[in-house]
N, C-alpha and C positions, 0 to 999 in steps of 0.2 A: 379101714385098717385099725387095729388096736394093738398097742405095744405096752408091755410092762417093763419098767426099769427098776432094778434092785441096786440101790446104793444106800446103805444103812447109816454110815457115819464116815469120818468125823466131820466137823464143820468145814475145814479146808477142803477135804475130799469131796464133800457134797457140792461146794462152790465150783470146784474144778470139773465136776460132771455136768454142770448146767449147759455149757456150750454144745455138748454132744446131743442133749435133748433138743436144743434149738435147731441143730443140724437135721435131726430126724423130722422135725415139724416142717422145716423148709423143703426137705427132699420129698415128703409125702403130704401135700396139702390135704387138710381134713382129717389127718390121723389123730386118734385119741391116745394120749400117752398118760399112763398111770405110773406112780412112783412109790416104792416101798422104802420107808426111812424110819429111823428111830424118832420117837415123839419130840425129843428136844430140838430136832432140826426141822420138824414138820412146818412150823410157822414160816420158815425161810423158803422151803420148797413150794409152799402154797403161793408164793410171790412170783414163781417162774411162769411166764406167759404160756409156754407150750404144754404145761402140765394140766391134765384134765382132773385127776383125783389123786389125793395123797392118802396112802394107806400106812397107818402107823404100826410099827412092829416093836413093842416095848420089851425086848428080850432082856435088857439089863435088869429091869424091875422083876420080870418073871423068874430070873435065875435064883433069887433068894427065897422064893416061895413057890417053886415049881409044883410041889406036891399038893397045893391047896386046891379046893374045888373052884374058887374064883378064877384062879389062873388057868385051870383046865378049861373052864367055860369061855374065858377070853380067847384062849388059843383056838378053840373050836370056831368061834365067830370070825377070827382072823383067817382061818383056813377056808371057811365058807365064803368070805369076801374074795379071796384069791381065786376061788372056783366059780364065782358068780358070772364072770365074763370069760369068753373064749378068746384068748390072746393069739394073734398071728405071729408074735415074736415076744419072747421074754429074754431080757438082756441083763446078765449079772455083771455089773461094772466093778464089783468089789473084789472078786477073786478069792473069797474065803469060803470055807466049808459051810458056815452058817448062812451066808448069802446065797450060795448055790443050792442049799436045801430049801430056802425060801422059794427060789426059782422053780424047784421041782414040785412045789405044792401048787403052783398056778396051773389053771386049766388051759390047754391049747386048743386052737381051732384045728380043723382037719389037716391043714397045711402048715400049722404052727410048729416052731422049733425054739429050743432054748439055746442061747448063745452065752459064751463067757470067755474069759482069758485062757489062753492055752499055755502060757509060760509066765514066769516071774519077770519083773522089770526092776532095774537097779533102784534100791532104796525104798521099794514099795512092799506092802504086805501081800503075800500070796501063799495059798495052801494047795498042794498038789491034788488032793481029793476033789477040789472044785472043778478041775478040768474034766473029770470023769463023770460029773453029775449033770453036765450039759450035753446037748446033742451036737453042738458045733463049737469046738474049742479053737478060738481065733488066736493066732500067733501075732505078736507085735514086736517091734524093735526092743531089745532088752534095755537100751539106754534111751529113754523117752520122757518128755515132760508129762506130769500127771494129767494135765489138761488134754494134751495130744493123745495120750493113751486111751482115754474114753472116747474121743472123737474118732480115732482110727478104728477102735473096736466096733463102734456102732456102724461106721461106714462099711467095713468089711462084712459085718453080720448081715446087713440089710441090702448090700449091693449098690451103694451110690458113691459118687465121687465127692470128696471134700472140696468145698468151695469157700474162698474168702477167709477172713480172720474170725476169731471166735466171737460169738455174740451170746451173752449170758441170758438175755430175756428176763432179767430180774427187775421187777416193778417196785417202786417206792412211792410212799406218800409223805414227802418231807414236811415236817411241821413248819408252820409260818412263824419263824423266829426273826425278830427285828434286832439286829446287833449293829453297832456302829462300825465294828471291825470285822474282817473276814475271820472264819474259824478254821483252825487246823486241829484234827483229832489225833491225839497221842495214844496209840494202842500199845500199852506197856505190858499187858498180861498175856501169858501163854501157858499151855498145859505142861510144858517142860522147863525146868529151871535153867537148863543149859542153853536155852534160847533167849533168856532175858537179857536186857541191856541194863548196865549199871544205873542205879537210881540217880547218882550224881550227874550222869550224862544227860538224863532227861531234864534235870534242873538247868544245866548249862545250855542245852538246846532251846529250852523254853525262853530263856533270857534273850536269845537272838531273835526269836519270833516276836517277843514283846517290843524289842527295839525296832522291828520292822512293822509295828502296828498291827499285829495279829492277836487274836485271843485263842486260848488253848482249851480244848475239851478233853476230859479224862474219863473214858468209860470204865466200868468195873462190873464183874459178873459173880464175885464171891467175896468172902471176908478177907482173904489174902490180897486180892486185887483192890478192894476198898482201902485197906491199910496202905498199900503201896501208892495208890492215887493220892491219899491224904498226905503222905510223906513227901511226894513230889510237889504237891501244891504248897506245903509248908515251906519248901525251899524257895518260894517266890514271895513270901509274905512281905519282905522288905524291898522288893523290886518295884521301882517306880513304874507306873502305868501298866502293871501286870493285870491282865484279865483272864481268869481261869474258872472253869466250871467242872466240878466232879459230878458226873451223872449219877442219878440214883439207880437202884437195881431195876432193870427193865426187861421186858420180854424181848426175845431175839428179833422179832419183826420191828419193835419200836427202836431198838439199837440200829437196825438197818436203815430206818427212816432218818434217824439223826445223822448217821454217817452220810447219807445222800444229801442232807441239807448243809453239810459242811463244804468248805472250799478246798480241802485237801487232807491228806493223812500221812503220818509217819508212824510206822509200827514194826514190831518184831514179826518174825515168821509165825503167823497165827491166822485162824479163820477170819477174824474181823478185818485183818489187813487185806485178805484176798477178796472180801466182799467189796471193798472200796474200788478194786480194779474193775468190777462189773459196772460201776457208775462212771468210769473213765475220768476220775478225779486225778489231780496230781498226787502221786503216791511214791513214798520211799519206804522200801522194806529193808529191815536190818537183819543180816544173817551172821551168826557166829561160826558157821561152817560153810564150806564151799559147795552148797547144795541149791543155790538160787537157780541153777540150770534146770532143776527138777520141779520146783514149785513156784518160783518167782516169775515176774513178768519178763517176757522175751521180746526183742524187736520184731521178730517174725510174727508175733501175735498182734501186731499193729498198735502196741502200747507205747507210743513215743513219750508220753508224759509220765511213765512209770520207771522207777529205778530200783535196782537191788544193790545194796552196798554190803560187801563181805569183808570180814576182818577176823583175825585171830589174835588174842582171844575174843575181841569185839571190835567193830568199826569205831573209829574216833568220832568225836562231835564234829570236827572239821570236815571229815569225809561225808557224814550224813547231811550237814548243812550245804555242802557243795552239791550233793546229789539232789537236794530239795530245790535249789536254785535252777539246776538244769531241768528238773521236771516242770517247774513253773514256766521256764522259757519255751519248752516244747509244747506245753498246753496252750500258750498264747501265740505260738508261731502261725 
């Protein structure tokens, strides 16, 4: 059996799709699962145990130079790759016109079918043309967690029963780092400014970790995040016993490994925070909106050591610190 999954972006959405792929692998031993994704997220998807081959779809880069011979040549090679194998099932987990069109390009086996979302769900992107571009438009509950949406879609499409809590199947190779103190990662960056936590809150929270004999790691992925990380670190310059590390610019898979090597994470609603859930670390996610039910860790997912803290306009430092201590207690219970 060979299955093609189409989930192009974004980082958090890709992470939320991983348990569905693991479900398929568990339901059909020996199945070969390929995954179409944007190149920026390909290093992450290659770490998913159930994925046989990652097929990169650089649409964002192609859009600006679509008329050039190089892009037309690259697209022909992409289409040829999708038609090299005969797939028994093609599953569009994105629900967008572009992802459904990618699914249409793939070659099917004699009994093969294309599956996709049949309706929008609350807070998620969905385009109605996508349901008409697949053979089987699967309806799911309109109010559903992003992780559950992908799991339910795959189960209904392929005809198996969901069993157990989500398993991401995400593999890491943590670097051998010798630190005197445990490390907590502060994920302060996100693609939306309205999801950010105030800089002064990070400084105050860090002081509490230092008092508890932790060291703090600050990842960054662009110039804006680099500046923010340096400003946060500068707020601890006069703090006694402060240990902080601003990570250099790293590939996504290297960031993944460093997160896996840490002993916990506090972060805003972002893809990196969701990655930490896959490693079952103590995690606190910070939400400025009441949307944790849709993308955050839930008790029914078996994530006892994970917490979502909501607040308007933002959660307080006291609330986040209390959530962290509850996560630690659950992790060690």
